[in-house]
N, C-alpha and C positions, 0 to 999 in steps of 0.2 A: 818777380814784383819787387818794386824798390820804393821807399820814401824819401820825397827829396825834403831834406832838412832844413832849407831855408823857407819853401812854400808850404810844407805840410802835404802836397799832393802825392797821390800816389802814382807811379809809374807802372803800368802792367806789362811794359817790356811787348809792345807790338800787339798785344791781344787785340781781337776785333772788337768793336764797339757796338753795343745795344743799347738803344734807348727804349726805357719801358714807360709807357703813358698810361696811366690810371689814376682813377680818384681815390681808390681804396689803399691807404699807406700798407696795410698788411700784405695786398696782394702785392704791390712794388716791392716791398722787403723779401717776400718769397721767392718771387721770379729773379730779383738781383741775387739772392743768396745762390739759387739754383744754379743761374749762369756763371757766377764768380767761381762756384766749385767746380765748374767745367771749362774754367780757363779764359772766361769772357770778361770784358771791362763792363760794367752795368752801370748805366747812368738813371735816374728817374725823376719823373715830373709828374704832379698831380693834378694838373690841368692842362687843357690845350693850349691856351696862351702862352703859359710858362713854357710847354714844350715846344713850341714852333721857336721861339728865341734859342732855347738851348740846342735845338736841332739844327738850328743855323750855323752855331758856333761851332758846336761838337762835330757834325758830319758824320753820323753814326754810319756803320754797315750794314745795320738792320733796327727796324722800329717796329716794337710790341706795343699794339695800340688797342684800348678798350673803346668801344663805340658809346657805350652809354654813360656820361658823365654829366654833372650839374654844369650850368652856365652855358658852356659851348659843347657841342657833342664831339664825338671823335669822329663823326663823319665830315664835319666841316673841316677839323684839321687835315684828314685825310684829302679833302679838296684842295686845301692849300699846298700841301706838299706836292701832291701830284702836278698841279698848275706851275709850280716854280721849277725851272729848268734846272736849277743848280740842284735840286732835291729831288727831283723827280724818278731818279735811277735807284734809290734806297729802297730795298724790299720792304713792304708792310705787311706785318702778321696781326691780323687781328684776332685779340684774344677778349672774349667776350662772354657776358652772362647770358646772352640770348641763346635760346635753346634751338634744337634742329630745325624743328619745323619753320623758324623764321629765319633761319641762316640762309635758306635757300631765296627768300624775300630779299634779303640784303644783297647776295649775289647778284640778283635781278637788278635791283636798284643800281649797284655799282656800275654795273653795265650799261644801264640808260644814261648814266652820267657822261658816256663818251670819254671817260677816263680810264686809266688803266685800272685792272682789279686788284684787290689785295693778293699777296703771294699764296696766302693760305689764311683759313678761318679755323680757329680753334675755341671750343666752348669750354667755359670755367664749370667746375675746377678743372684745370689743365692736367693733362697727363704728362709727368716730366720728360719721359722719353720720346713723347710725340713733340713737345715743345722742342726739345735739343734737337731733334731730327728735321724739323721744318726750319729751325735756325740754321742748320748744317747745308740743307738743301737751299735756301734762299743765299747763302753766301757762295756755294758753288755756281748757282745760276748766275749771278754777277760776275764773276771771274771767268 
């Protein structure tokens, strides 16, 4: 990791970029810390509109997406990413407070949209090893 003295930006030296989209700052901080501690470059957005702009600029390797957010939902963001040919290849891991019994409903819902399905669904609170494992699997699936 290097700090650019002129711009103040941190260069993670080729680390895989992960975009975290969640309206809870404590969750984005937790996930970013977990990912950075394991060698990933974490970027955060707290609402879907900001996230879409940052995703278009950053071109992350993986997106962690919460579904339930105020204003616009994560489902809407998922649809926009999936319909954008330049972004549709990016694996999306849904990290949500929706519990087991509703996750199946969301899986069916995503299938009915005739769009790709998220790479994985993880329930909050996330188990660190499970999240890191899904991130590794999603990166391997793309390469």
